[in-house]
OpenMM code with the backbone's topology and positions (N, CA, C; nanometers):
from openmm import Vec3, app, unit

residues = "UNK UNK UNK UNK UNK UNK UNK UNK UNK UNK UNK UNK UNK UNK UNK UNK UNK UNK UNK UNK UNK UNK UNK UNK UNK UNK UNK UNK UNK UNK UNK UNK UNK UNK UNK UNK UNK UNK UNK UNK UNK UNK UNK UNK UNK UNK UNK UNK UNK UNK UNK UNK UNK UNK UNK UNK UNK UNK UNK UNK UNK UNK UNK UNK UNK UNK UNK UNK UNK UNK UNK UNK UNK UNK UNK UNK UNK UNK UNK UNK UNK UNK UNK UNK UNK UNK UNK UNK UNK UNK UNK UNK UNK UNK UNK UNK UNK".split()
positions = [
    Vec3(-6.4082, 18.0911, 4.8224),
    Vec3(-6.4697, 18.1174, 4.6947),
    Vec3(-6.3643, 18.1545, 4.5912),
    Vec3(-6.2387, 18.1298, 4.6159),
    Vec3(-6.1322, 18.1624, 4.5216),
    Vec3(-6.1101, 18.0485, 4.4241),
    Vec3(-5.9843, 18.0225, 4.3950),
    Vec3(-5.9480, 17.9175, 4.3006),
    Vec3(-5.9411, 17.7820, 4.3698),
    Vec3(-5.8877, 17.6887, 4.2981),
    Vec3(-5.8721, 17.5542, 4.3530),
    Vec3(-5.7471, 17.5478, 4.4387),
    Vec3(-5.7576, 17.4771, 4.5485),
    Vec3(-5.6408, 17.4567, 4.6338),
    Vec3(-5.5731, 17.3264, 4.5928),
    Vec3(-5.4635, 17.2984, 4.6555),
    Vec3(-5.3898, 17.1756, 4.6281),
    Vec3(-5.4782, 17.0542, 4.6549),
    Vec3(-5.5571, 17.0570, 4.7586),
    Vec3(-5.6414, 16.9421, 4.7954),
    Vec3(-5.7521, 16.9191, 4.6925),
    Vec3(-5.8062, 17.0251, 4.6389),
    Vec3(-5.9075, 17.0101, 4.5344),
    Vec3(-5.8491, 16.9407, 4.4117),
    Vec3(-5.7314, 16.9845, 4.3705),
    Vec3(-5.6666, 16.9256, 4.2531),
    Vec3(-5.6309, 16.7800, 4.2793),
    Vec3(-5.5800, 16.7492, 4.3978),
    Vec3(-5.5450, 16.6118, 4.4336),
    Vec3(-5.6688, 16.5233, 4.4338),
    Vec3(-5.7790, 16.5707, 4.4881),
    Vec3(-5.9033, 16.4947, 4.4905),
    Vec3(-5.9558, 16.4717, 4.3488),
    Vec3(-5.9461, 16.5720, 4.2639),
    Vec3(-5.9897, 16.5580, 4.1250),
    Vec3(-5.9038, 16.4554, 4.0509),
    Vec3(-5.7728, 16.4597, 4.0701),
    Vec3(-5.6829, 16.3634, 4.0059),
    Vec3(-5.7127, 16.2221, 4.0533),
    Vec3(-5.7395, 16.2033, 4.1815),
    Vec3(-5.7724, 16.0716, 4.2366),
    Vec3(-5.9036, 16.0211, 4.1774),
    Vec3(-6.0008, 16.1075, 4.1617),
    Vec3(-6.1293, 16.0702, 4.1030),
    Vec3(-6.1129, 16.0276, 3.9571),
    Vec3(-6.0336, 16.1008, 3.8819),
    Vec3(-6.0080, 16.0663, 3.7418),
    Vec3(-5.9356, 15.9327, 3.7336),
    Vec3(-5.8402, 15.9102, 3.8208),
    Vec3(-5.7658, 15.7846, 3.8227),
    Vec3(-5.8582, 15.6677, 3.8557),
    Vec3(-5.9506, 15.6862, 3.9474),
    Vec3(-6.0447, 15.5788, 3.9823),
    Vec3(-6.1423, 15.5508, 3.8673),
    Vec3(-6.1884, 15.6560, 3.8001),
    Vec3(-6.2847, 15.6363, 3.6914),
    Vec3(-6.2222, 15.5677, 3.5704),
    Vec3(-6.1055, 15.6104, 3.5337),
    Vec3(-6.0442, 15.5589, 3.4112),
    Vec3(-5.9463, 15.4449, 3.4371),
    Vec3(-5.8993, 15.4296, 3.5553),
    Vec3(-5.8016, 15.3246, 3.5840),
    Vec3(-5.6620, 15.3701, 3.5456),
    Vec3(-5.5632, 15.3124, 3.6076),
    Vec3(-5.4244, 15.3534, 3.5861),
    Vec3(-5.3761, 15.3248, 3.4451),
    Vec3(-5.4080, 15.2039, 3.3947),
    Vec3(-5.3587, 15.1646, 3.2636),
    Vec3(-5.4237, 15.2487, 3.1539),
    Vec3(-5.5528, 15.2667, 3.1625),
    Vec3(-5.6247, 15.3429, 3.0616),
    Vec3(-5.5842, 15.4904, 3.0646),
    Vec3(-5.5634, 15.5416, 3.1839),
    Vec3(-5.5223, 15.6821, 3.1991),
    Vec3(-5.3838, 15.7043, 3.1385),
    Vec3(-5.2905, 15.6133, 3.1634),
    Vec3(-5.1557, 15.6296, 3.1077),
    Vec3(-5.1584, 15.6159, 2.9555),
    Vec3(-5.2468, 15.5291, 2.9038),
    Vec3(-5.2586, 15.5168, 2.7584),
    Vec3(-5.3110, 15.6475, 2.6982),
    Vec3(-5.4088, 15.7104, 2.7665),
    Vec3(-5.4613, 15.8373, 2.7167),
    Vec3(-5.3531, 15.9450, 2.7196),
    Vec3(-5.2747, 15.9481, 2.8262),
    Vec3(-5.1685, 16.0486, 2.8342),
    Vec3(-5.0617, 16.0222, 2.7279),
    Vec3(-5.0360, 15.8949, 2.6982),
    Vec3(-4.9420, 15.8619, 2.5907),
    Vec3(-4.9936, 15.9116, 2.4561),
    Vec3(-5.1244, 15.8958, 2.4315),
    Vec3(-5.1832, 15.9452, 2.3078),
    Vec3(-5.1756, 16.0974, 2.3001),
    Vec3(-5.1977, 16.1625, 2.4123),
    Vec3(-5.1866, 16.3089, 2.4160),
    Vec3(-5.0431, 16.3516, 2.3847),
    Vec3(-4.9466, 16.2802, 2.4425),
    Vec3(-4.8057, 16.3130, 2.4181),
    Vec3(-4.7706, 16.2931, 2.2707),
    Vec3(-4.8199, 16.1855, 2.2091),
    Vec3(-4.7932, 16.1622, 2.0667),
    Vec3(-4.8566, 16.2718, 1.9820),
    Vec3(-4.9769, 16.3119, 2.0204),
    Vec3(-5.0433, 16.4196, 1.9472),
    Vec3(-4.9661, 16.5497, 1.9541),
    Vec3(-4.9152, 16.5816, 2.0726),
    Vec3(-4.8352, 16.7042, 2.0876),
    Vec3(-4.7067, 16.6962, 2.0062),
    Vec3(-4.6450, 16.5780, 2.0064),
    Vec3(-4.5206, 16.5605, 1.9311),
    Vec3(-4.5472, 16.5779, 1.7814),
    Vec3(-4.6564, 16.5194, 1.7318),
    Vec3(-4.6911, 16.5344, 1.5904),
    Vec3(-4.7252, 16.6799, 1.5570),
    Vec3(-4.7923, 16.7479, 1.6477),
    Vec3(-4.8249, 16.8885, 1.6267),
    Vec3(-4.6982, 16.9722, 1.6147),
    Vec3(-4.6033, 16.9489, 1.7048),
    Vec3(-4.4774, 17.0238, 1.6993),
    Vec3(-4.4003, 16.9937, 1.5717),
    Vec3(-4.4012, 16.8667, 1.5292),
    Vec3(-4.3320, 16.8307, 1.4047),
    Vec3(-4.3985, 16.8995, 1.2864),
    Vec3(-4.5304, 16.9060, 1.2856),
    Vec3(-4.6014, 16.9747, 1.1778),
    Vec3(-4.5698, 17.1232, 1.1745),
    Vec3(-4.5622, 17.1840, 1.2914),
    Vec3(-4.5272, 17.3262, 1.2969),
    Vec3(-4.3852, 17.3484, 1.2462),
    Vec3(-4.2931, 17.2583, 1.2805),
    Vec3(-4.1548, 17.2702, 1.2341),
    Vec3(-4.1493, 17.2563, 1.0820),
    Vec3(-4.2306, 17.1656, 1.0254),
    Vec3(-4.2346, 17.1496, 0.8804),
    Vec3(-4.2852, 17.2763, 0.8139),
    Vec3(-4.3868, 17.3392, 0.8715),
    Vec3(-4.4392, 17.4639, 0.8160),
    Vec3(-4.3330, 17.5730, 0.8205),
    Vec3(-4.2595, 17.5811, 0.9311),
    Vec3(-4.1534, 17.6806, 0.9430),
    Vec3(-4.0449, 17.6555, 0.8385),
    Vec3(-4.0123, 17.5284, 0.8164),
    Vec3(-3.9107, 17.4925, 0.7180),
    Vec3(-3.9569, 17.5322, 0.5778),
    Vec3(-4.0824, 17.5063, 0.5471),
    Vec3(-4.1375, 17.5410, 0.4156),
    Vec3(-4.1363, 17.6928, 0.3954),
    Vec3(-4.1737, 17.7691, 0.4972),
    Vec3(-4.1712, 17.9153, 0.4873),
    Vec3(-4.0288, 17.9656, 0.4687),
    Vec3(-3.9331, 17.9033, 0.5355),
    Vec3(-3.7932, 17.9442, 0.5220),
    Vec3(-3.7440, 17.9177, 0.3799),
    Vec3(-3.7806, 17.8009, 0.3236),
    Vec3(-3.7394, 17.7690, 0.1870),
    Vec3(-3.8008, 17.8667, 0.0870),
    Vec3(-3.9293, 17.9015, 0.1058),
    Vec3(-3.9939, 17.9966, 0.0162),
    Vec3(-3.9269, 18.1332, 0.0239),
    Vec3(-3.8918, 18.1770, 0.1451),
    Vec3(-3.8258, 18.3063, 0.1639),
    Vec3(-3.6895, 18.3062, 0.0944),
    Vec3(-3.6130, 18.1979, 0.1118),
    Vec3(-3.4816, 18.1912, 0.0480),
    Vec3(-3.4947, 18.1910, -0.1038),
    Vec3(-3.5970, 18.1218, -0.1575),
    Vec3(-3.6186, 18.1203, -0.3017),
    Vec3(-3.6522, 18.2604, -0.3520),
    Vec3(-3.7342, 18.3345, -0.2783),
    Vec3(-3.7668, 18.4715, -0.3178),
    Vec3(-3.6423, 18.5595, -0.3159),
    Vec3(-3.5570, 18.5393, -0.2173),
    Vec3(-3.4340, 18.6182, -0.2097),
    Vec3(-3.3447, 18.5880, -0.3294),
    Vec3(-3.3332, 18.4590, -0.3683),
    Vec3(-3.2525, 18.4229, -0.4846),
    Vec3(-3.3103, 18.4836, -0.6120),
    Vec3(-3.4422, 18.4784, -0.6261),
    Vec3(-3.5060, 18.5359, -0.7449),
    Vec3(-3.4824, 18.6865, -0.7522),
    Vec3(-3.4944, 18.7543, -0.6392),
    Vec3(-3.4733, 18.8989, -0.6380),
    Vec3(-3.3279, 18.9338, -0.6674),
    Vec3(-3.2336, 18.8525, -0.6204),
    Vec3(-3.0931, 18.8832, -0.6460),
    Vec3(-3.0608, 18.8629, -0.7940),
    Vec3(-3.1298, 18.7679, -0.8605),
    Vec3(-3.1084, 18.7493, -1.0034),
    Vec3(-3.1687, 18.8645, -1.0829),
    Vec3(-3.2815, 18.9166, -1.0401),
    Vec3(-3.3488, 19.0236, -1.1125),
    Vec3(-3.2923, 19.1611, -1.0798),
    Vec3(-3.2243, 19.1719, -0.9732),
    Vec3(-3.1705, 19.3004, -0.9311),
    Vec3(-3.2149, 19.3271, -0.7892),
    Vec3(-3.1339, 19.4005, -0.7200),
    Vec3(-3.1631, 19.4269, -0.5807),
    Vec3(-3.2830, 19.5197, -0.5670),
    Vec3(-3.3781, 19.4900, -0.4795),
    Vec3(-3.4923, 19.5796, -0.4616),
    Vec3(-3.4552, 19.7079, -0.3883),
    Vec3(-3.3322, 19.7151, -0.3362),
    Vec3(-3.2906, 19.8344, -0.2631),
    Vec3(-3.2515, 19.9474, -0.3571),
    Vec3(-3.2226, 19.9142, -0.4842),
    Vec3(-3.1866, 20.0168, -0.5802),
    Vec3(-3.3132, 20.0723, -0.6431),
    Vec3(-3.3190, 20.2050, -0.6589),
    Vec3(-3.4405, 20.2616, -0.7189),
    Vec3(-3.4515, 20.2218, -0.8661),
    Vec3(-3.5710, 20.2120, -0.9121),
    Vec3(-3.5965, 20.1776, -1.0512),
    Vec3(-3.6128, 20.3083, -1.1287),
    Vec3(-3.5477, 20.3170, -1.2436),
    Vec3(-3.5546, 20.4372, -1.3255),
    Vec3(-3.6884, 20.4394, -1.3982),
    Vec3(-3.7709, 20.5383, -1.3656),
    Vec3(-3.9029, 20.5488, -1.4274),
    Vec3(-3.9160, 20.6737, -1.5135),
    Vec3(-3.8021, 20.7374, -1.5448),
    Vec3(-3.8092, 20.8565, -1.6301),
    Vec3(-3.8448, 20.8135, -1.7714),
    Vec3(-3.9169, 20.9007, -1.8420),
    Vec3(-3.9608, 20.8685, -1.9771),
    Vec3(-3.8433, 20.8704, -2.0723),
    Vec3(-3.8448, 20.7782, -2.1650),
    Vec3(-3.7432, 20.7740, -2.2688),
    Vec3(-3.7703, 20.8915, -2.3622),
    Vec3(-3.6670, 20.9584, -2.4168),
    Vec3(-3.6927, 21.0759, -2.5013),
    Vec3(-3.7840, 21.0460, -2.6210),
    Vec3(-3.7711, 20.9310, -2.6824),
    Vec3(-3.8556, 20.8987, -2.7975),
    Vec3(-3.9985, 20.8685, -2.7547),
    Vec3(-4.0164, 20.8134, -2.6345),
    Vec3(-4.1516, 20.7793, -2.5922),
    Vec3(-4.2308, 20.9040, -2.5559),
    Vec3(-4.1623, 21.0151, -2.5309),
    Vec3(-4.2325, 21.1387, -2.4984),
    Vec3(-4.2852, 21.2078, -2.6239),
    Vec3(-4.2263, 21.1743, -2.7417),
    Vec3(-4.2710, 21.2344, -2.8669),
    Vec3(-4.4091, 21.1809, -2.9033),
    Vec3(-4.4893, 21.2658, -2.9708),
    Vec3(-4.6172, 21.2136, -3.0205),
    Vec3(-4.5909, 21.1116, -3.1305),
    Vec3(-4.6882, 21.0373, -3.1611),
    Vec3(-4.6726, 20.9344, -3.2633),
    Vec3(-4.6443, 21.0022, -3.3966),
    Vec3(-4.5415, 20.9566, -3.4611),
    Vec3(-4.5021, 21.0162, -3.5887),
    Vec3(-4.6014, 20.9744, -3.6968),
    Vec3(-4.6316, 21.0657, -3.7896),
    Vec3(-4.7235, 21.0290, -3.8981),
    Vec3(-4.6569, 20.9260, -3.9891),
    Vec3(-4.7369, 20.8492, -4.0587),
    Vec3(-4.6771, 20.7497, -4.1488),
    Vec3(-4.6031, 20.8195, -4.2634),
    Vec3(-4.5057, 20.7525, -4.3202),
    Vec3(-4.4311, 20.8163, -4.4307),
    Vec3(-4.5228, 20.8369, -4.5513),
    Vec3(-4.4917, 20.9365, -4.6339),
    Vec3(-4.5770, 20.9620, -4.7517),
    Vec3(-4.5673, 20.8448, -4.8499),
    Vec3(-4.6726, 20.8227, -4.9265),
    Vec3(-4.6671, 20.7133, -5.0237),
    Vec3(-4.5667, 20.7462, -5.1345),
    Vec3(-4.5145, 20.6435, -5.1968),
    Vec3(-4.4176, 20.6715, -5.3047),
    Vec3(-4.4880, 20.7423, -5.4221),
    Vec3(-4.4134, 20.8198, -5.4964),
    Vec3(-4.4772, 20.8914, -5.6060),
    Vec3(-4.5323, 20.7926, -5.7095),
    Vec3(-4.6481, 20.8286, -5.7635),
    Vec3(-4.7116, 20.7421, -5.8638),
    Vec3(-4.6338, 20.7525, -5.9955),
    Vec3(-4.6194, 20.6388, -6.0578),
    Vec3(-4.5455, 20.6391, -6.1854),
    Vec3(-4.6437, 20.6711, -6.2983),
    Vec3(-4.5940, 20.7407, -6.3945),
    Vec3(-4.6750, 20.7779, -6.5094),
    Vec3(-4.6931, 20.6539, -6.5968),
    Vec3(-4.8192, 20.6165, -6.6289),
    Vec3(-4.8391, 20.4957, -6.7082),
    Vec3(-4.7904, 20.5119, -6.8529),
    Vec3(-4.7694, 20.6316, -6.9003),
    Vec3(-4.7243, 20.6527, -7.0379),
    Vec3(-4.5770, 20.6246, -7.0537),
    Vec3(-4.5049, 20.6180, -6.9507),
    Vec3(-4.3604, 20.6004, -6.9624),
    Vec3(-4.3212, 20.4589, -6.9723),
] * unit.nanometer
topology = app.Topology()
chain = topology.addChain("A")
for resn in residues:
    res = topology.addResidue(resn, chain)
    for name in ("N", "CA", "C"):
        topology.addAtom(name, app.Element.getBySymbol(name[0]), res)
């Protein structure tokens, strides 16, 4: 009642070979192999794309400044002042002059 023994697997393989035939079975295995190869190539392309994106981000960060340096967030002395009132209007000229 355990797993499959060697004889069970051999009998199953022989049954599959008889049902599908040698030529048809090898064609199916060839298609499976092509599918696996295409899958691996697709995964490699994704890895390549992720690597290019990472390198581009690194270049952008090096142009903008290193993220390892702290950013100065202290308030500028003028920005801490309240808004200055508008300047007084110029003196009105006397119309008699």
